N, C-alpha and C positions, 0 to 999 in steps of 0.2 A: 502494500500500498504506500503510494505516494505521499511526502511529507508536504504540508502546506507551504505555498511561498514563503520566504522569509520574512516580508512584510508584514505579512498576515500574522506570523507567530510573534514577532516583535509587538504588535499591537495588542494581541492577547495578552502577553506577559505583561506590558505596561498596565492594562487594566486590571489584570488581575493583582496588581501591586497597589491599585487603588489610587493611581497617579495619572493627572491630565497632562497633556502633551507639555504645557510650559512648566511644570515641576518635574516630568520627566527628563525634558531636555536640560534643564538646570543641574539636575543631579549626576546626569550622566555626563555632562560636561560638552554639550554638543548644543548646537543654535536649534533654535524652533524651526526655524525654515527646515534645515536639514533634515529633523525629525518629522516634518510634515511630509517632505517629499519621501523619504523611506518609508513611512507607511503608505502612502500611496501607491508605491511601487514604482517609483521613478527608475527606468532602466539603467541609468549611470549615476552611482555615488561614489564618495569618496570611501575607500577601503579602511584607511585608517580611522575615519569615524565612524565608520561601521562596527569596526572591532572596538571602539571605543564604548558603545553603546553594549555590544554583546558582553564586553568584559564586566561593566555594570550590573548586567543580567546574571554573571557568573557563569556566562556561556563562551563559545570560541566556535570558529569555522574549520572545517576538516575537508579536505580533499579525498573524494572517495570515489570509484569506478562506477559508473552507471551500471546496474545490473541489467540492462537491456542493449546496451551499445558498450561493449567491452573492447572497442579497438586500442591499439597501440603495441 
C-alpha cells in the first residue's frame, strides 16, 4: 500500500500536534510561506527546509527502491 504524499503526512502531523501553520512554522524554524507551499504540495521546495520540518517532527527522508520499478 502506497504512503500518502509527504505534504499530506506533514499536514496531518502538524494538526495532530494541535498547531496552526503560524505556530508550526515558528517552532520548526521555517517561514510561513514555505510551510503553506509545502502543505499544498508545491513541486519544488528547498530540501534543507524540508529536512528542518522533518527534524522538528522527529522524522527523516530515506532513499528506497520503488517496489514496482527496481531498475539500476
